[in-house]
VMD Tcl script that draws the C-alpha trace (Angstrom):
set ca {
  {7.37 13.59 -24.96}
  {10.19 13.89 -22.09}
  {12.85 11.27 -21.69}
  {13.24 12.32 -17.74}
  {10.87 12.95 -15.24}
  {10.19 13.13 -11.27}
  {8.52 10.46 -9.47}
  {6.69 10.89 -6.12}
  {4.56 9.21 -3.59}
  {2.04 10.92 -2.37}
  {-0.52 10.67 0.64}
  {-3.44 12.75 0.14}
  {-6.69 13.25 1.72}
  {-9.37 12.27 -0.40}
  {-11.88 15.18 0.07}
  {-10.04 18.19 -0.10}
  {-6.95 16.71 -1.88}
  {-4.68 17.87 1.12}
  {-0.98 16.19 0.82}
  {-0.03 14.93 4.10}
  {3.14 13.34 3.33}
  {5.30 13.18 0.19}
  {8.50 11.24 -1.07}
  {10.47 12.12 -3.75}
  {11.80 9.03 -5.75}
  {15.90 8.84 -6.65}
  {16.02 5.57 -7.16}
  {18.66 3.56 -4.82}
  {18.99 7.19 -2.80}
  {15.18 7.29 -2.20}
  {14.84 8.23 1.58}
  {13.09 4.80 2.92}
  {12.88 3.93 6.68}
  {15.58 1.61 8.03}
  {13.00 0.19 10.97}
  {11.01 -1.30 7.86}
  {14.05 -2.24 5.66}
  {12.83 -6.03 5.92}
  {9.34 -5.08 3.95}
  {9.19 -4.59 -0.06}
  {9.88 -1.24 -1.50}
  {6.21 -0.48 -1.54}
  {5.13 -1.36 1.58}
  {7.91 0.74 2.79}
  {6.59 3.71 1.26}
  {3.03 3.31 2.46}
  {4.34 2.57 6.02}
  {7.07 6.05 6.02}
  {3.92 8.34 4.17}
  {1.09 7.02 6.77}
  {2.80 6.67 9.66}
  {1.48 9.75 11.42}
  {-1.73 8.42 10.57}
  {-1.26 4.78 12.11}
  {-3.09 3.70 15.35}
  {-6.01 6.34 14.82}
  {-8.56 5.02 13.01}
  {-8.03 6.01 9.40}
  {-8.82 4.16 6.16}
  {-6.45 4.10 3.22}
  {-7.14 3.51 -0.21}
  {-4.43 2.21 -2.46}
  {-3.94 0.79 -5.77}
  {-2.52 -2.77 -6.92}
  {1.46 -1.62 -6.85}
  {1.33 -1.11 -3.42}
  {-1.51 -3.11 -1.84}
  {-0.08 -6.81 -0.80}
  {-1.01 -9.55 2.04}
  {2.17 -8.06 3.74}
  {1.03 -4.68 3.88}
  {-2.50 -5.93 5.20}
  {-0.79 -7.62 8.51}
  {1.31 -4.52 9.30}
  {-2.05 -1.71 9.00}
  {-4.34 -4.22 10.45}
  {-1.94 -4.25 13.71}
  {-1.91 -0.67 13.48}
  {-5.67 -0.03 13.62}
  {-5.89 0.92 10.28}
  {-8.40 0.19 7.46}
  {-7.54 -0.11 3.77}
  {-9.40 -1.12 0.63}
  {-7.73 -1.23 -2.98}
  {-7.06 -3.34 -5.98}
  {-5.08 -6.44 -5.80}
  {-3.04 -8.42 -8.40}
  {-4.26 -12.06 -8.35}
  {-0.42 -13.05 -9.07}
  {0.58 -11.05 -6.12}
  {3.52 -12.47 -4.02}
  {2.57 -14.01 -0.73}
  {-1.21 -14.61 -1.92}
  {-2.80 -17.50 -0.41}
  {-3.19 -20.15 -2.69}
  {-6.81 -20.41 -1.92}
  {-7.61 -17.03 -3.11}
  {-5.45 -17.22 -6.30}
  {-7.39 -20.37 -6.77}
  {-11.04 -18.86 -6.72}
  {-12.43 -17.39 -10.01}
  {-13.35 -14.01 -9.00}
  {-15.01 -11.61 -11.17}
  {-13.60 -7.79 -11.16}
  {-15.39 -5.42 -8.34}
  {-15.43 -8.50 -5.89}
  {-14.83 -7.55 -2.15}
  {-13.55 -10.09 0.36}
  {-13.12 -10.04 3.72}
  {-9.48 -9.62 5.06}
  {-9.54 -13.21 6.42}
  {-9.90 -14.76 2.86}
  {-7.17 -12.56 1.62}
  {-4.26 -14.05 3.89}
}
mol new
graphics top color blue
foreach p $ca { graphics top sphere $p radius 0.5 }
foreach p [lrange $ca 0 end-1] q [lrange $ca 1 end] { graphics top cylinder $p $q radius 0.2 }
display resetview
């Protein structure tokens, strides 16, 4: 087992696997945008990778590391749809949603996540 590896964040097209953009993670030296500095690191990654696709009606799919109410607000304002898993203990998740007894694979409209 290797002690070290290379971590990369990639935005890929789902059908062909085409790589739209890529960020190589280098700890504190990772190239993240100054314009999105007030957001969490995971939100910054999504915004940097998807910048050429925003405001064009695309749909992003993401896992629970990236998905957050913070990112949801930004993508909706950018006319970009999205879906993905969301951890029930995620920061900034509404109290109402945290208290719901949701089963796996439950789909919620955006307004309920806020």
